[in-house]
Short mmCIF file of the C-alpha atoms (twelve columns), coordinates in Angstrom:
data_MODEL
# 
_entry.id   MODEL 
# 
loop_
_atom_site.group_PDB 
_atom_site.id 
_atom_site.type_symbol 
_atom_site.label_atom_id 
_atom_site.label_alt_id 
_atom_site.label_comp_id 
_atom_site.label_asym_id 
_atom_site.label_seq_id 
_atom_site.Cartn_x 
_atom_site.Cartn_y 
_atom_site.Cartn_z 
_atom_site.pdbx_PDB_model_num 
ATOM 1   C CA . GLN A 1   0.000   0.000  0.000   1 
ATOM 2   C CA . VAL A 2   1.399   3.366  -1.042  1 
ATOM 3   C CA . GLN A 3   0.450   6.492  0.853   1 
ATOM 4   C CA . LEU A 4   0.519   10.018 -0.534  1 
ATOM 5   C CA . VAL A 5   0.382   13.124 1.631   1 
ATOM 6   C CA . GLU A 6   -0.106  16.570 0.115   1 
ATOM 7   C CA . SER A 7   0.808   19.872 1.715   1 
ATOM 8   C CA . GLY A 8   1.172   23.500 0.771   1 
ATOM 9   C CA . GLY A 9   -2.375  24.515 -0.029  1 
ATOM 10  C CA . GLY A 10  -3.967  27.662 1.304   1 
ATOM 11  C CA . LEU A 11  -5.553  30.998 0.526   1 
ATOM 12  C CA . VAL A 12  -3.826  33.300 -1.926  1 
ATOM 13  C CA . GLN A 13  -4.782  36.387 -3.881  1 
ATOM 14  C CA . ALA A 14  -5.153  36.260 -7.626  1 
ATOM 15  C CA . GLY A 15  -1.778  36.652 -9.297  1 
ATOM 16  C CA . GLY A 16  0.012   35.021 -6.402  1 
ATOM 17  C CA . SER A 17  1.910   31.764 -6.120  1 
ATOM 18  C CA . LEU A 18  1.774   28.547 -4.150  1 
ATOM 19  C CA . ARG A 19  3.898   25.429 -4.104  1 
ATOM 20  C CA . LEU A 20  2.272   22.094 -3.400  1 
ATOM 21  C CA . SER A 21  4.256   19.114 -2.171  1 
ATOM 22  C CA . CYS A 22  3.402   15.429 -2.161  1 
ATOM 23  C CA . ALA A 23  5.285   12.892 -0.076  1 
ATOM 24  C CA . VAL A 24  4.998   9.352  -1.460  1 
ATOM 25  C CA . SER A 25  5.699   6.340  0.752   1 
ATOM 26  C CA . GLY A 26  6.650   4.189  -2.238  1 
ATOM 27  C CA . SER A 27  9.285   4.666  -4.887  1 
ATOM 28  C CA . ILE A 28  8.100   7.178  -7.480  1 
ATOM 29  C CA . ASN A 29  10.905  6.024  -9.734  1 
ATOM 30  C CA . SER A 30  9.039   2.756  -10.249 1 
ATOM 31  C CA . ALA A 31  5.663   4.384  -10.890 1 
ATOM 32  C CA . ASN A 32  4.483   4.551  -14.483 1 
ATOM 33  C CA . SER A 33  2.820   7.874  -13.729 1 
ATOM 34  C CA . VAL A 34  2.712   10.470 -10.976 1 
ATOM 35  C CA . GLY A 35  0.991   13.792 -10.980 1 
ATOM 36  C CA . TRP A 36  -1.549  16.307 -9.774  1 
ATOM 37  C CA . TYR A 37  -5.299  16.506 -10.286 1 
ATOM 38  C CA . ARG A 38  -7.882  18.961 -9.002  1 
ATOM 39  C CA . GLN A 39  -11.569 19.010 -8.259  1 
ATOM 40  C CA . ALA A 40  -13.644 22.146 -7.930  1 
ATOM 41  C CA . PRO A 41  -17.035 22.060 -6.157  1 
ATOM 42  C CA . GLY A 42  -19.657 20.397 -8.311  1 
ATOM 43  C CA . LYS A 43  -17.147 19.419 -10.976 1 
ATOM 44  C CA . GLN A 44  -15.258 16.279 -11.922 1 
ATOM 45  C CA . ARG A 45  -11.662 15.626 -10.979 1 
ATOM 46  C CA . ASP A 46  -9.370  16.773 -13.791 1 
ATOM 47  C CA . MET A 47  -5.714  16.286 -14.605 1 
ATOM 48  C CA . VAL A 48  -3.518  19.300 -13.888 1 
ATOM 49  C CA . ALA A 49  -0.001  17.992 -14.550 1 
ATOM 50  C CA . THR A 50  1.530   14.551 -14.818 1 
ATOM 51  C CA . PHE A 51  4.739   12.672 -15.494 1 
ATOM 52  C CA . THR A 52  4.271   9.413  -17.391 1 
ATOM 53  C CA . THR A 53  6.880   6.931  -18.550 1 
ATOM 54  C CA . VAL A 54  5.196   6.782  -21.964 1 
ATOM 55  C CA . GLY A 55  4.025   10.347 -22.575 1 
ATOM 56  C CA . GLY A 56  6.485   12.416 -20.591 1 
ATOM 57  C CA . THR A 57  5.230   15.605 -18.956 1 
ATOM 58  C CA . LYS A 58  1.701   16.790 -19.638 1 
ATOM 59  C CA . TYR A 59  -0.213  19.865 -18.509 1 
ATOM 60  C CA . ALA A 60  -3.826  20.864 -18.736 1 
ATOM 61  C CA . ASP A 61  -4.225  23.658 -21.275 1 
ATOM 62  C CA . SER A 62  -5.593  25.949 -18.574 1 
ATOM 63  C CA . VAL A 63  -2.350  25.833 -16.552 1 
ATOM 64  C CA . LYS A 64  0.318   25.738 -19.268 1 
ATOM 65  C CA . GLY A 65  2.884   28.448 -18.743 1 
ATOM 66  C CA . ARG A 66  1.764   29.062 -15.152 1 
ATOM 67  C CA . PHE A 67  2.221   25.714 -13.366 1 
ATOM 68  C CA . THR A 68  5.315   23.521 -13.234 1 
ATOM 69  C CA . ILE A 69  5.456   19.932 -12.021 1 
ATOM 70  C CA . SER A 70  8.711   18.567 -10.677 1 
ATOM 71  C CA . ARG A 71  9.936   15.541 -8.788  1 
ATOM 72  C CA . ASP A 72  12.716  14.445 -6.486  1 
ATOM 73  C CA . ASN A 73  13.195  10.712 -6.984  1 
ATOM 74  C CA . ALA A 74  15.666  10.417 -4.127  1 
ATOM 75  C CA . LYS A 75  13.140  11.861 -1.668  1 
ATOM 76  C CA . ASN A 76  10.036  10.392 -3.343  1 
ATOM 77  C CA . MET A 77  8.521   13.848 -3.554  1 
ATOM 78  C CA . ILE A 78  6.351   15.457 -6.210  1 
ATOM 79  C CA . TYR A 79  5.860   19.210 -6.432  1 
ATOM 80  C CA . LEU A 80  3.554   21.615 -8.193  1 
ATOM 81  C CA . GLN A 81  4.682   25.214 -8.497  1 
ATOM 82  C CA . MET A 82  1.664   27.383 -9.246  1 
ATOM 83  C CA . ASN A 83  2.218   30.936 -10.428 1 
ATOM 84  C CA . LYS A 84  -0.127  33.652 -11.642 1 
ATOM 85  C CA . LEU A 85  -2.996  31.981 -9.855  1 
ATOM 86  C CA . LYS A 86  -6.527  32.736 -10.956 1 
ATOM 87  C CA . SER A 87  -9.846  32.390 -9.156  1 
ATOM 88  C CA . GLU A 88  -10.695 29.482 -11.459 1 
ATOM 89  C CA . ASP A 89  -7.739  27.564 -10.016 1 
ATOM 90  C CA . THR A 90  -9.665  27.243 -6.752  1 
ATOM 91  C CA . ALA A 91  -10.096 23.535 -6.041  1 
ATOM 92  C CA . VAL A 92  -8.959  20.625 -3.936  1 
ATOM 93  C CA . TYR A 93  -5.671  19.408 -5.369  1 
ATOM 94  C CA . TYR A 94  -4.856  15.704 -5.245  1 
ATOM 95  C CA . CYS A 95  -1.585  13.878 -5.721  1 
ATOM 96  C CA . ASN A 96  -1.717  10.641 -7.716  1 
ATOM 97  C CA . ALA A 97  0.597   7.712  -8.367  1 
ATOM 98  C CA . HIS A 98  -0.026  4.753  -10.643 1 
ATOM 99  C CA . TYR A 99  1.990   1.548  -10.644 1 
ATOM 100 C CA . GLU A 100 2.249   -1.391 -13.015 1 
ATOM 101 C CA . PRO A 101 1.951   -4.318 -12.965 1 
ATOM 102 C CA . GLY A 102 -1.271  -4.690 -11.093 1 
ATOM 103 C CA . ASP A 103 -2.851  -1.415 -12.220 1 
ATOM 104 C CA . CYS A 104 -2.565  0.022  -8.718  1 
ATOM 105 C CA . GLU A 105 -3.579  3.640  -8.338  1 
ATOM 106 C CA . TYR A 106 -3.170  5.726  -5.216  1 
ATOM 107 C CA . TRP A 107 -4.477  9.140  -4.174  1 
ATOM 108 C CA . GLY A 108 -3.636  11.573 -1.441  1 
ATOM 109 C CA . GLN A 109 -6.253  13.118 0.799   1 
ATOM 110 C CA . GLY A 110 -6.171  16.415 -1.063  1 
ATOM 111 C CA . THR A 111 -5.190  19.954 -0.170  1 
ATOM 112 C CA . GLN A 112 -7.425  22.989 -0.620  1 
ATOM 113 C CA . VAL A 113 -6.268  25.866 -2.788  1 
ATOM 114 C CA . THR A 114 -8.406  28.989 -2.690  1 
ATOM 115 C CA . VAL A 115 -7.639  31.954 -4.915  1 
ATOM 116 C CA . SER A 116 -9.406  35.190 -4.029  1 
ATOM 117 C CA . SER A 117 -10.110 37.704 -6.740  1 
# 
């Protein structure tokens, strides 16, 4: 069982920045994908940014140029640097890791990001 713990969320004004961190109890080097998703109230959970062994780094169109995903394999940490935040970025942000074989997918508990306009 792999556990993921997010941190770094909070309240920020529009135009500001936040950095989210995700501590993974398993080896992220062996995961076939790791990344960040978000879910706003009343909406589905959507991909924000991911690393995949097949597709490389991907970003949602809405965050390209503003958000940057990074990883520290030695520390099993995943980060999301969020700049130029907008009110529409307000959501609960979740860390995700997917492992093969076995098709095992793990989620963190989520961290709230609120951007005030």
